[in-house]
N, C-alpha and C positions, 0 to 999 in steps of 0.2 A: 522559594518553596521551603516549607518548614522541615527541618531535619527530624527524622524519626528514628526510633529504636524498636527492635523486635525482641520480645522475651517470651518465656513460657510461665504461665501462672496456673497452678493446679492442673497441669496437663494440657492447657489450652494456649495456643500461640496467639499473641496479641501485639499489634503495632501501635505505638503511641508517640506523640511529639516528644522530642528530647527535652528533659527537664521535668517530666511528669513523675510524680511520686509513685511508689509501689501501691499505696492506698488508692490513688486515683486510677492507676492502671487496672487494678482489680475491679474497680467500679465499672469500667467499660465492659467487663465480662458479666456484670450483674452480681459480683461477689462483694459483699459488705464486710470489711475488716472492722471489728469493734474498735471504737476510739472514744476518748473523753476530751483530752486537752486540745486536740486538733479541731479547728473550725476554719472553713475556707476563707473567711473574712479577716482572720487574725494570723499572727506568726505562730509557728509550730515549735513549742519547747520540748516535745517528745518526753514528757515527764510522767504521763499516766501509765505508760508501759503495757497497756492492754492491746496495742496495735502491733505487737511484735510478730514477725513472720520469719519462716526459715528460708534462707537463701543458700542454695548449694555452693559450697566453697568458702562461705563466710564462717569465721571461728565461733560465732554465737548468733543468737536470734537478733534480727534487725528491726528497728522501729520503722514501720512502713510509711509513716506520715512525713518523714524527712529523708528517707533513703530513695534516691532517684533511680528510675528504671534505666538499665543499660543493656546493650546488645548482648544476646546470648544468655542472659540471666535465667536461672530456673528457680522459681519461687513457689513455696508451699505455704498457703495461708491456713490450711486445715490439717497439717501434719501432727502426729502425736506430740512432738515437742512444743509446737505452737499452741495446741489446745491445752496441754498441761500448764504452760505458762499463763494463759488467759484464765484458766480455772484458779490458779494460785493467786493471781492479782485480784480476781473477783472475791476470793475468800478474805483477803486482807481488807478490801473495801467494806465488807460486811461485818468485820469484827466489831465495829462501833456503830454501824448504821442502824437506826431504829427500825423495828418492824411495824411501821405506821402507814403502810400503803393504803389501807382503807380510808384514812383521813387526809392523805397527802394530795395536794392539788395536781401533782405531776403524775399521779397514778393513771396509767393508760398511755402516757407520753414519755415515761421515764426510761432512759437508756440503760440504767442499772437494772431496772426491773426486766427489761427485754433481754439483756445479755445473760443475766442469771437464769432466766427461764430457758434460754437456748442452750447454755452449756455450763452453768454453774454447778457447784456441788449440791447434792441432795440435802445434806445436813451440815451445819457448821460445827467446827471442832473446838471453838473457843469456850473456855470455862470461866473466864474473868467477866466481871460486870461491865456493861457498856458505859462509856463515858457519857455525860449529859452536859450539853452546852446551853440548851434552851433556845429561845427565840430572841432576835435582836432587830430593832427597827432601824433600818438604814436611812430613813427619811424618804420624802417623796412617796412613791407608790410601792416601795420595795421593802419586804421583810426577809430576814435571813435566818434560816434554821441550821445552826452550825453542826448539829448531830448528823444531818443528811449530806453534808458537803464532802465531795470526793477530791477536793483541792486540785481541780483541773486548771484553775486560775483564768478561765475564760473571761470572767467578769472583770478581773484586775486588768487583763490585757486589753479588753475593749475600752475601758476608761482611759488607759494609758495611750494606746495606739490609735484608736479611732475617734473617741470623743476628745482625746488629748486634754483631759480634765482629771488628773490623778487623785481621785477621792477614795479609792479602795486599795488595800494592800493585804499581804499575808503577815499575820503576827504570830508570835511563838514559833516553836519548831517541833518536828516529829509528830507524835500522836496528839500534841496539844495545839497544833497549827489550826488557825481559823482565818476567815476573811474578816476584815474590819475596816471602818472608816477612819480617817485621820482626826483623832480627838473629837471635837464637837462639830466637825464639818462633814455632814452627811450628804445625801444625794438630793436634798431640797434645792430646787432651782436649776438642777442639771437638765438640760433640754432633751437629752437622748438616753437618760439613765434606764428607762424602761426596757431597753434592748438587753440588759444583763439578765432579765428574767427569761427572755426568749431563748438565749443561748445557753442558759444553765442546763446541763444534761440530766440533772436529777431535780429533786424538790427542795434544794437548798435556798434558792431565791424565788420568791413568789410575789404575785401582785396583790396588794391589799384590796384593790377594786374587785378582783376576780375570786378572792379567797372564799372557798366553800360555796361558790355560786353554782357550779355545774361540774359534772364529770366529763372528762375528755371524750369518752366514747359516746356521750349523748349529744355532742355538738356536730352540726353539719358545717362543712367548710365550703365557702363559695369564693372563687377568684373575683377580685374587685379592685377598685381604685379608691384611694383615700379621698374623701370629698372635702377635706378641711383646709386645704390651701392649693395653690396652683402648681405645686411640685408634682402632684399626681403619683405619690408613692404607691407601688403595687402592694396590695394587702389581701388578706382573706377575711371575710366576714364569718365569724364563728357564731352560729345561731342555734337556739333551742326554743321550743314552744312559740315559734314565730316572733321571737325577740332577738335582737342582737345582744350577745353576751360579752363579746370583746372583739377587738381588731388586732390582727397579727400581721407583721410584714411578710411580703412574698418576694422572693429573690428576683431582681431584675437589675443586671449590672449597668444598663443604660439609663436607669432612673434613680434607684435608691439602694442598690446593692442588696444587702441582707437586712437593712435597717429601716426604721421610721422614727419620727420625732414623738416626744411625749404629748405635745399639743394634739396632734392628730390621733394618737392612740386613745387619749382620754375623752375625746369629743365625739361620742357615739350615742348617748342616751336620747338625743333628739329624734333618732330613728324609731325609738319606742314611745315617743310622745303621744299622749292621749289627745282627744279633741279633733279627731280626724273627720274630714268630709267623706261621707260614704255613698251618698246618693245625689244625682243631679237635681238641681232646683231651678225654677223659672219664676220670674216676677220680682218686683221690688217691694221692699217693706212688708206691709200687711198682706200684699197680694202674692207673696212668695209661696210656692207649693212644690212638693217633691214630684218629680216626674221620672219616667224611665228614660234610658239613653235614646231610644228610637224617637220618642216624642221630642226630647230636648234638641237633638240634632236636626230633626226635620223642621221644627219651628224656627230654630236659629238659622238654618239654611235659607228658609223663605225670607226672613228679615234681612239677611246679608244680601241675598239676590235682589231684593226690592231696593236696597240702598246702594247697589253697585255704582261706583263713581264718587261716593262720599269720601270725605277726608278721614284717614285712618291713622290712629296713633297707637303705639305698641310699647308696653313695658315688659321686658323680659327678665331673666334671672341668670346670673353666672353660675348658679347651682343646677341649672337645667342642662340636659344633654344636647349635643350637637343636633341630634335628630329632632328633639322637641323645638329647639330654636329655629332650625331650618323649616320645619312644618309651620311654625308660627309666622315666620316671614312669608311663606308661601300663601297662607290663608289671608294675611293682611294684604298682600299684593293682589289677590283675586277679588278681595272685597272692595277695594277702592284705591285712592291715591294716598300712599303712605307718606306722611310728612315727618314722622318721628319714630325712631326705633331706639329705645334706650334701655339701660339696665343699671342697677346699683349694686355695689359690692363692698363689703368691709375690707379695710386694709390695716395691717399691723404697722407700728412705728418702725420696726427694724426687721431685717431678715436674720435668720439664725442658721449658719452653715454647720455642717459636720466636718471638722477639720481633717479627719483621716479619710474621708470619702467626699471630696469637694463637690461632686455632682449633686449631693443631697443637701437641700436648703429648705428650712421652713420659710416660705415665701412671704413677701408683703401682702399679696392678695390672698385673703382667707376664704376663697371660693375656688372650686375645681376647674371651672370652664370660662374664666375671664378671656383667655386667648381665643377660645372657640367662638365666644359671643362676638368678639371683635372681627374675626374673619368672616362671620356670617352677617355682618352689616349692622351690628348693634353698637351704639356709642355709650360710653360710660358717663354717668352723671351722679350728682350727690357727693357727699363728703366721705371721709374715711370710715365713718360709722354707718354707712349706707343709709343716710338720712338726707332729706331735702332733694333738690334737683328736679322735682316733678311739677314745678309751678306751671309750666306751659301745658302739661298734660292734664292737670287738675280741672281746669275750666273748659276742656275740650267738649264741643257739642256734637261731634260726629261719632264715628265708631271707635271704641276703645277696647283694646285687649290687654289684660294683665295676666302674666304667667309667673307664678311662684313668689312674687314679691308680696308680702303680707301687709305692706303699707301701714305698719304699726305707728309711724310718726305722723301720719296724715290726719286731718280733721274729718268730721263726720260728713262733710259736703263733698269729699272727693268722689268724682265720677257721677255726681248727681245731675250735671248738665249734659252728660253724654246722651246722644240719641240712642245708642246701643252700647251697652257695657257688658263685656264678657270676662269673667274671672275664672281662671283655671288654677287650682291650688290643692295642696294636700291637707291643709289645716283650716279650721274655721278661724277667721281673722277679720280685722277691720276692712281688708280689701274686698270682702264679700258683701259689705253693708249695702251699697247702692247698685250692686250688679244686677243686670237683667237676667243673666244666666250664671249660675255657680256650678262649675263642672269639676268633680273630684278627680284628681290625678294622683298617680303613685309617686313615692319618693324613689331616689336612685336605688335604694336597697330592694325595691319591689319590682324592678324592671330591668331590661337590657338597654344598653346605650353606650355612648362614648363621650369622652372629654378630650380637649386639647390642653396639654400641660404647658408650663412656662418655657420648656425647651422645644416646643413645636412638635411634640409627639402625640399622635392620636392613639388613645388607649380605650379598649373595651372594658366594661364592667358587666357582671352577670346578675341575674335575679337571685336573691338570697332569702327573701321573705314573701309570703303571700299577701296580696293587697287586701285592705279592709273593704267590706261591702262590695260595691260595684265600681270602685275606683279603677281607672284605666290609665295606661301610660299616656302622657301628654302628646307624644308623637302619633299615637294611634287615633286619639280624638281629633287632633288638628289635621292629621293626614287624611282622615275621612272627610272633613269639611273642605279641605283644599281640593280633594279629588272630585267632590260633588260640584263645587264652584267652577272648577276647571274642566270638568267633563272627561276626566281620565281615571285610570284604575286606582282603587284604594289600596294603600300599602298594608300588608298583613303582618310584617315583621320589622324589627329595627333594621335588619339588613336591607330590606326594600327601601326604607326611608334614607338610609345611608347611601345607597346606590343613587338615589335621586339627588341628594345634596352634592355628591361627587360630580354628577353631570351638570348641576346648576352653579357650582361655585368652583372657580378655577384653583383656589388655594388648596383644594382637596384632590386635585387631578392625579390620577394614577393609583389611588388607593382602592382597595377592596375590603369588604367586611372580613372575609376569611384571612386576608393577609395581615390584618391587625392581630389575630390570634390572641394569646394571653399576655403578650409582651409589648404590643403596640407597634406602630410604624411611624417614621418621621415624615413630616411634611417636607416639600421641596424648600430649599434654603430661601429662595426668593419669596415664597409664600410667608415664611416666618418673619423675614426682615423687611418685606416690601409692603 
């Protein structure tokens, strides 16, 4: 049993585990103590001095980020002495801080802005001109505005303690102190340097990619999962005008902590890519015509029903959700004898770990659901660039389903021999060339679903964008076909499809859609390793 201590904070008694800081103890009551240098993923140097609180019996105010809760303590976070100290600290921070909130990327997310609004002085008393440091390019995606820096040293400590790649330091002293790189060695090539922008509490460190792109209050935030490798970092999609503007890490101590890699962070523009398929189409070549969903699925059902018993081959995608892959396997099984279920996926030459948080690794597999595809009966084929490996499928003359793979490396004859070729994809691509049916489906950003990461953790992602035209989630399209062929009910939600795959695939036994929540749930050990 965990040892606990009981104390009183602002007149409210609270019991917390032994070793809890006063800052965290106050958080359990819903009280936020202002802080800059403290971050839960880093050491606490207690140097910003804005988190000072009054502890009865102590000779002076105490830094709440490093003062541990003790039995019988009486703490005041909002006493006149604590408020006067915070107001004074904020005044010092503003002596040289530029009044450039209207053009600062952090406006709306800035902790200095928030704290000054809550309890700062109405007017500054300084009569001296503000210092001017200007802008410095740190390399990679990071710019540094020294005038805005409050010297919390979060960025320095992240590179030292978590990335363990000491490329930043504090130079000069006193009012001349700034953050700088070591000589000509900037942040270029550092695999996790983008996290220093996330943890900067003010607008001192900003992203070149996001610079002046959008205001924080214009962005919608959607809980999601990074689709760029099999680690499955928990992220938020930040969207505006139905476009993804940036990706930000979302805290999950079981997967990625507070962090994400720069490869995943930068690889999002494909979600905004033009050339989308928006309407179903039927017929090959010159005979192809647009049709509505009802006509497309009815005619496809008739052809599948007439050919029941035929040989079926399936090409899936490790970028597709568990629900889409399970529905694809179900349709193929209802349509005939499945002789091949394969997928292709790119692989990196090396994995890139985060030394200070060993759970987080930029994985070999550069697709989010390689493990889910394997558990659902799909076999990997092709090379590390996701090319080749489809020779057996290319000349197939039975029923052929292709989901998500654009087949950019295949020649013009691919699928021409198939008796019935169905392509489900988000983009117009070579895969659609010889298809009898081209069915537009959504990207992961436009639907709900789940992936299985490299640790055997099933994680949900949520819809952040509206789908173009009449594109539909692949699990909905395939689920309707499987239901019609099998004579059972059509799934209406991703949760319905997930419940079906749990029942059909032992690897997912015991899981429920609600239990996945926003942090996911682990598969049984034997399912992951067996």
